[in-house]
C-alpha positions as CSV (number, residue, x, y, z in Angstrom):
1,M,-19.3,24.7,-4.4
2,P,-18.4,22.2,-1.8
3,S,-19.7,23.0,1.7
4,L,-16.9,23.8,4.2
5,F,-16.9,23.3,7.9
6,H,-16.3,25.9,10.7
7,F,-14.6,24.6,14.0
8,A,-13.8,26.9,16.9
9,Y,-12.0,25.8,20.0
10,H,-9.6,26.5,22.4
11,V,-6.1,27.4,22.6
12,T,-3.7,28.4,25.5
13,D,-1.5,30.9,23.3
14,L,-2.5,32.8,20.3
15,D,1.4,33.2,19.2
16,E,2.4,29.5,19.7
17,A,-1.0,28.4,18.0
18,R,0.2,30.7,15.2
19,R,3.5,29.4,14.8
20,F,1.9,25.8,14.6
21,Y,-0.9,26.2,12.6
22,G,0.8,28.6,10.1
23,G,4.6,27.6,10.5
24,V,4.3,23.9,10.8
25,L,0.7,22.9,9.0
26,G,1.2,25.5,6.2
27,C,-2.2,26.9,7.1
28,T,-2.9,30.4,6.2
29,E,-4.0,32.7,8.8
30,G,-7.2,35.0,8.3
31,R,-9.0,37.5,10.7
32,S,-8.0,38.0,14.1
33,T,-8.3,39.9,17.4
34,D,-6.5,39.8,20.9
35,T,-8.6,36.7,21.8
36,W,-8.8,34.6,18.7
37,V,-7.3,33.8,15.3
38,D,-8.7,32.2,12.0
39,F,-7.0,29.8,9.9
40,D,-7.6,28.1,6.5
41,F,-7.4,24.4,7.7
42,F,-6.8,22.7,4.3
43,G,-10.0,24.5,2.8
44,H,-11.8,24.6,6.2
45,Q,-12.1,27.4,8.6
46,I,-10.9,27.1,12.1
47,S,-11.1,29.5,14.7
48,L,-8.9,29.1,17.6
49,H,-9.7,31.1,20.8
50,L,-7.9,31.9,24.1
51,G,-9.3,29.3,26.7
52,Q,-8.9,25.7,28.1
53,P,-8.7,23.2,25.7
54,F,-11.5,20.6,25.7
55,A,-10.5,17.5,27.9
56,T,-9.7,14.4,25.9
57,A,-8.8,10.8,26.7
58,N,-7.0,7.8,24.6
59,T,-10.2,6.0,24.5
60,G,-10.4,5.3,20.8
61,K,-9.3,2.3,19.4
62,V,-7.5,2.5,15.9
63,G,-5.9,-0.8,15.2
64,D,-3.4,-1.4,18.0
65,H,-3.7,2.2,19.1
66,M,-5.4,3.9,22.0
67,V,-6.1,7.6,20.4
68,P,-7.6,10.5,21.9
69,M,-11.1,11.1,22.0
70,P,-12.4,13.5,20.7
71,H,-10.4,14.5,18.0
72,F,-10.7,16.3,14.7
73,G,-9.0,16.5,11.3
74,V,-8.8,16.3,7.7
75,I,-8.7,14.2,4.7
76,L,-6.1,14.8,2.0
77,P,-5.1,13.2,-1.3
78,L,-2.4,11.0,-0.7
79,D,0.5,13.0,-2.2
80,D,-0.6,15.9,0.1
81,W,-0.9,13.7,3.3
82,N,2.6,12.4,2.5
83,A,4.0,16.2,2.3
84,L,2.4,16.9,5.4
85,A,3.6,14.0,6.9
86,E,7.0,14.9,6.0
87,R,6.6,18.3,6.8
88,L,5.5,17.1,10.7
89,K,8.6,14.9,10.9
90,Q,11.0,17.5,9.7
91,H,9.4,20.2,12.7
92,S,10.1,17.1,15.1
93,V,6.4,17.0,15.9
94,D,5.6,14.0,18.5
95,F,3.0,11.9,17.0
96,V,0.3,10.3,19.0
97,M,0.0,7.6,16.4
98,P,3.0,7.6,13.9
99,P,2.2,8.0,10.0
100,V,0.5,4.5,8.9
101,V,-1.3,2.6,6.3
102,R,-4.8,0.9,7.5
103,F,-6.8,-1.4,5.5
104,Q,-4.2,-2.0,2.9
105,G,-5.6,-3.6,-0.2
106,E,-8.9,-3.6,1.3
107,P,-11.9,-1.5,0.6
108,G,-11.2,2.1,2.6
109,E,-7.4,1.5,2.5
110,Q,-6.1,5.0,4.1
111,W,-3.2,6.7,5.8
112,T,-3.5,8.1,8.9
113,M,-1.5,10.0,11.9
114,F,-2.4,11.6,15.1
115,F,-0.9,14.2,16.7
116,R,-1.5,17.3,19.3
117,D,-1.3,21.1,18.6
118,P,0.7,22.9,21.3
119,S,-2.2,23.4,23.4
120,G,-2.7,19.5,23.5
121,N,-5.8,19.6,20.9
122,P,-5.7,15.8,19.3
123,I,-5.5,16.0,15.4
124,E,-6.2,13.3,13.0
125,V,-5.0,13.4,9.2
126,K,-6.1,10.8,6.9
127,G,-4.8,10.2,3.2
128,F,-6.7,8.4,0.5
129,A,-5.5,7.4,-2.8
130,D,-8.7,7.7,-3.9
131,F,-11.4,9.7,-2.4
132,A,-14.3,7.2,-3.6
133,G,-13.0,4.9,-1.0
134,I,-13.7,7.2,2.2
135,Y,-17.1,5.5,2.9
136,A,-15.9,2.2,1.3
137,R,-17.4,-0.9,3.4
């Protein structure tokens, strides 16, 4: 079995987080209490706890865009990435960096998009046609 990551971080409203992660992103909800909720985040475990989200600043240079740092995310097969990009557009998600291809025709060709959850936590989702290119130079 491949390794999975676990990431726990703060959100300001669990019901709002449930609507976003479950309803918009399509993640399956796991265990919860009155102060936290787990989700299957594309095969990985995130644990959302009530509290003050971590501070971010647009200091990461991605092409011509400055993106929030720190951020987290996931890499998806390109078909799944395209489906998620369309789903986010249908839900009128405000993109920090709209869906775009980077390094087209080069090693490491990838599609990427940045957005924030309702608590302001920045998320990047990358898409690859071939996972062998994830670490290509």
